[in-house]
C-alpha positions as CSV (number, residue, x, y, z in Angstrom):
1,M,18.9,-71.3,6.6
2,H,22.6,-70.8,7.5
3,A,23.0,-67.3,5.4
4,L,19.4,-66.0,6.9
5,K,20.8,-67.5,10.8
6,E,24.2,-65.3,9.8
7,K,22.4,-62.1,7.9
8,N,20.2,-62.2,11.6
9,R,22.9,-62.3,13.5
10,T,24.8,-59.5,12.0
11,R,21.7,-57.0,11.9
12,K,21.6,-57.9,15.9
13,I,25.8,-56.4,16.6
14,N,24.9,-53.7,13.7
15,F,22.1,-53.0,16.2
16,F,23.8,-53.0,19.4
17,K,26.7,-51.3,17.8
18,A,24.6,-48.0,16.8
19,V,22.9,-47.7,20.2
20,L,26.4,-47.9,21.5
21,I,27.2,-45.0,19.5
22,F,23.8,-43.6,19.9
23,I,24.8,-43.0,23.7
24,S,27.8,-41.6,23.2
25,F,26.6,-38.6,20.9
26,L,24.3,-38.6,23.2
27,I,26.1,-38.0,26.2
28,T,29.0,-36.1,24.4
29,A,26.0,-33.7,23.0
30,I,24.8,-33.1,26.4
31,L,27.9,-32.3,27.8
32,V,28.3,-29.9,25.0
33,L,25.3,-27.8,25.4
34,A,26.5,-27.6,29.5
35,I,30.4,-26.3,28.5
36,G,28.8,-23.9,25.6
37,A,26.2,-22.9,28.2
38,L,28.8,-21.3,30.1
39,F,30.5,-19.2,27.7
40,M,27.0,-17.9,25.9
41,V,25.7,-16.9,29.0
42,P,27.8,-14.1,29.9
43,D,28.0,-10.8,28.8
44,V,31.5,-9.9,27.0
45,K,32.2,-6.5,28.6
46,D,31.1,-8.0,32.0
47,V,33.5,-10.8,31.7
48,W,36.2,-8.5,30.4
49,T,35.1,-6.2,33.3
50,S,35.7,-9.5,36.0
51,L,39.2,-10.1,34.0
52,K,40.8,-6.8,34.6
53,S,39.0,-6.4,38.5
54,E,41.6,-6.9,41.5
55,E,39.9,-9.8,42.9
56,M,40.1,-11.4,40.0
57,I,44.2,-10.7,39.3
58,Y,45.1,-11.6,42.3
59,S,42.7,-15.1,42.5
60,L,44.9,-15.8,38.9
61,K,48.2,-15.3,40.0
62,L,47.5,-17.0,43.2
63,S,46.0,-20.4,41.5
64,L,48.8,-20.0,38.9
65,W,51.6,-19.7,42.0
66,T,50.5,-21.9,44.1
67,G,49.7,-24.2,41.0
68,M,53.2,-24.8,39.6
69,L,55.0,-24.4,43.3
70,S,52.0,-27.9,43.8
71,T,52.9,-29.4,40.0
72,V,56.7,-29.1,41.1
73,L,56.4,-30.7,44.8
74,V,54.0,-33.3,42.9
75,M,56.2,-34.6,40.5
76,I,59.2,-34.4,42.8
77,F,57.1,-37.6,44.8
78,S,55.3,-39.1,42.1
79,L,58.0,-40.1,39.9
80,P,60.1,-42.1,42.8
81,I,56.3,-43.7,43.9
82,G,55.3,-44.9,40.6
83,Y,59.0,-45.8,39.9
84,S,59.1,-48.0,42.6
85,L,55.3,-49.1,42.5
86,S,56.3,-50.2,38.7
87,R,59.4,-52.1,39.2
88,F,60.0,-53.1,42.8
89,N,58.3,-55.6,44.7
90,F,58.4,-55.1,48.4
91,I,56.6,-55.7,51.9
92,G,53.4,-53.6,52.1
93,K,53.1,-52.0,48.2
94,G,49.9,-53.0,47.8
95,F,48.9,-51.1,51.2
96,V,51.5,-48.4,49.4
97,K,49.2,-48.7,46.7
98,A,45.6,-48.6,47.9
99,I,46.5,-45.4,50.5
100,I,47.9,-43.6,47.6
101,D,45.1,-44.1,45.4
102,L,42.5,-43.2,48.0
103,P,41.6,-39.9,48.0
104,V,40.9,-40.4,44.5
105,A,37.8,-42.3,45.6
106,F,37.4,-39.5,48.3
107,P,35.4,-36.7,48.5
108,E,37.2,-33.1,48.2
109,L,35.8,-32.5,51.7
110,V,36.5,-35.2,53.4
111,L,40.5,-34.9,52.6
112,G,40.3,-31.4,53.5
113,L,39.1,-32.5,56.9
114,C,41.5,-35.2,57.1
115,L,44.6,-32.3,56.5
116,L,42.6,-30.1,58.8
117,L,43.4,-32.6,61.7
118,L,47.0,-33.8,60.6
119,F,48.1,-30.6,60.5
120,G,45.8,-28.8,63.0
121,N,46.7,-29.7,66.9
122,T,48.7,-32.4,66.5
123,F,52.1,-33.9,67.0
124,V,52.6,-33.3,63.1
125,G,51.2,-29.5,63.4
126,K,53.4,-29.1,66.0
127,I,56.4,-30.0,64.2
128,F,55.5,-28.0,60.8
129,D,54.5,-24.6,63.2
130,A,57.9,-25.3,64.9
131,L,59.4,-24.8,61.8
132,G,57.1,-21.8,61.4
133,I,55.2,-23.5,58.4
134,H,51.3,-23.0,59.2
135,F,48.9,-25.1,56.5
136,V,45.5,-24.4,58.5
137,F,44.2,-21.0,56.9
138,T,46.6,-20.0,54.9
139,R,48.2,-19.8,51.4
140,Q,50.5,-22.3,52.5
141,G,47.6,-24.5,53.5
142,V,46.4,-23.7,49.6
143,V,49.3,-26.1,48.4
144,A,49.0,-28.7,50.7
145,A,45.5,-29.4,49.4
146,Q,46.9,-29.3,46.4
147,F,49.2,-31.1,46.3
148,F,47.3,-34.2,48.0
149,T,44.7,-33.6,45.6
150,A,46.7,-33.9,42.7
151,L,49.4,-36.5,43.8
152,P,47.0,-40.2,43.4
153,Y,46.2,-38.9,39.8
154,A,50.6,-38.0,39.3
155,C,51.5,-41.5,40.5
156,R,48.8,-43.6,38.4
157,I,50.3,-42.0,35.4
158,M,53.6,-42.3,36.6
159,K,53.3,-45.8,37.2
160,S,51.3,-46.9,33.7
161,T,54.2,-44.9,32.2
162,F,57.3,-46.9,33.3
163,D,54.5,-50.0,33.2
164,Y,54.9,-49.2,29.6
165,I,58.5,-48.8,29.2
166,D,60.0,-52.6,28.5
167,P,62.6,-53.6,31.8
168,R,64.9,-54.9,29.3
169,M,66.8,-51.5,28.0
170,E,67.2,-50.9,32.0
171,F,68.7,-54.7,32.4
172,V,71.1,-54.0,29.3
173,S,72.1,-50.6,31.3
174,R,73.2,-52.1,34.1
175,S,74.9,-54.9,32.3
176,L,77.1,-52.0,30.8
177,G,78.2,-50.6,34.5
178,Y,75.5,-48.1,35.5
179,S,74.2,-48.5,39.1
180,L,70.5,-48.2,39.6
181,F,70.3,-44.4,39.9
182,E,72.3,-44.0,36.7
183,T,70.0,-46.1,35.3
184,F,67.0,-44.4,36.0
185,I,68.5,-41.0,35.3
186,N,70.1,-41.9,31.7
187,V,67.6,-44.3,30.6
188,S,63.8,-44.6,32.8
189,L,63.7,-41.0,32.3
190,P,64.1,-40.2,29.2
191,L,61.7,-42.7,27.9
192,A,59.2,-41.6,30.4
193,K,59.2,-38.5,28.8
194,N,56.1,-38.3,27.4
195,G,54.0,-39.7,30.5
196,I,56.0,-36.9,32.7
197,L,54.9,-34.4,30.6
198,A,51.5,-35.8,31.2
199,S,51.2,-36.3,34.3
200,T,52.9,-32.7,34.9
201,V,50.0,-31.3,32.6
202,I,47.1,-33.5,34.8
203,S,48.8,-32.4,37.8
204,F,48.4,-28.4,37.1
205,A,44.8,-28.5,36.1
206,R,44.0,-30.7,39.0
207,C,46.1,-28.4,41.5
208,I,44.0,-25.5,39.6
209,G,41.0,-26.4,40.1
210,T,41.0,-28.3,43.5
211,F,38.2,-26.6,45.2
212,G,37.3,-28.6,48.8
213,T,40.1,-29.6,50.0
214,V,41.5,-26.0,49.6
215,L,38.5,-24.7,51.0
216,I,38.5,-26.9,54.5
217,L,42.2,-26.8,55.0
218,A,43.1,-22.9,53.8
219,G,39.9,-21.7,54.3
220,G,37.7,-19.6,51.4
221,T,39.2,-16.0,52.4
222,Y,38.9,-13.1,50.6
223,M,42.0,-11.8,49.1
224,K,44.0,-14.1,51.0
225,T,43.6,-17.7,50.3
226,E,41.0,-16.9,47.1
227,V,42.2,-19.2,44.4
228,L,40.0,-19.4,41.1
229,P,37.5,-22.0,42.4
230,I,37.0,-20.2,45.6
231,T,36.4,-17.1,43.6
232,L,33.4,-18.8,41.9
233,Y,32.2,-20.5,44.8
234,L,32.4,-16.4,46.8
235,N,31.2,-14.8,44.4
236,I,28.3,-17.1,43.8
237,S,27.3,-16.9,47.2
238,Y,27.5,-13.2,47.1
239,G,25.2,-13.5,43.9
240,N,27.8,-11.5,41.6
241,M,27.1,-13.7,38.6
242,G,29.9,-11.8,36.4
243,M,32.5,-12.8,38.2
244,A,31.6,-16.2,39.1
245,L,30.8,-17.1,35.1
246,T,34.4,-15.1,34.5
247,S,36.1,-17.8,37.1
248,G,34.4,-20.8,35.2
249,I,35.7,-19.5,32.1
250,V,39.3,-19.1,33.0
251,L,39.1,-22.7,34.5
252,M,37.7,-24.5,31.6
253,V,40.2,-22.9,29.4
254,V,42.8,-24.6,31.4
255,S,41.1,-27.9,31.7
256,F,41.0,-27.8,27.9
257,V,44.3,-27.2,27.4
258,A,45.4,-30.0,29.5
259,I,43.2,-32.5,27.9
260,Y,44.3,-31.7,24.7
261,V,48.2,-31.8,25.6
262,F,47.2,-35.1,27.6
263,E,45.7,-36.5,24.5
264,R,48.2,-35.6,22.0
265,T,51.1,-37.1,24.7
266,E,48.9,-40.2,24.6
267,V,48.4,-40.5,21.3
268,S,52.7,-40.7,21.2
269,L,53.5,-43.4,24.1
């Protein structure tokens, strides 16, 4: 009797396990078909012609330039933020973490609207205007939009990275006479190198793929603030599917590379 109950229990577990695996494979298959459709629909000659067009070259160059600049700025700020949230207890820590994480839950259009209002006719916008830095409907606005969109993701990764580093190593460094800053530079950062790489890659991919925030703050202006997602959007609006699909393929390739590097880095963390 006991053996029969155990057999039924094992059968139920195996059935439940099979259902979960089936659901995983089902959704994976749908996503594979959806992604594959992007590469199968366009004509190769049409894609090649679109890649060589003046609009695509401009869009690609602007995306790479703003993406790299935004990523550098994101990493400059996410490192101290992630380390502070991981290592220090201070008044308002929960509030800081909640606000930094908030844009992850925001639709990009809402974040873009918030930034547009902030950098518009407010004292903050006037300060930047006085410094000669204009964010509204400019390429600087593209960088700002990408920065604030990618920053929460980078901060999360960096906080998780420092959480996994044993603080006793830092205590040993401090006991040997290193200052907190010297310990951060010589001990914490080298131990966090894989996390820094993962954060950089994900931030770059997020910056390149930012659409809604860029559209609202920097505008979707042809050959001015036209990054790759804007190129996709504009050309779908025009009915130029060849250019739109080519933009999608380029963005997809960037995402694939980012995910591959992130997964490889995560394994070694």
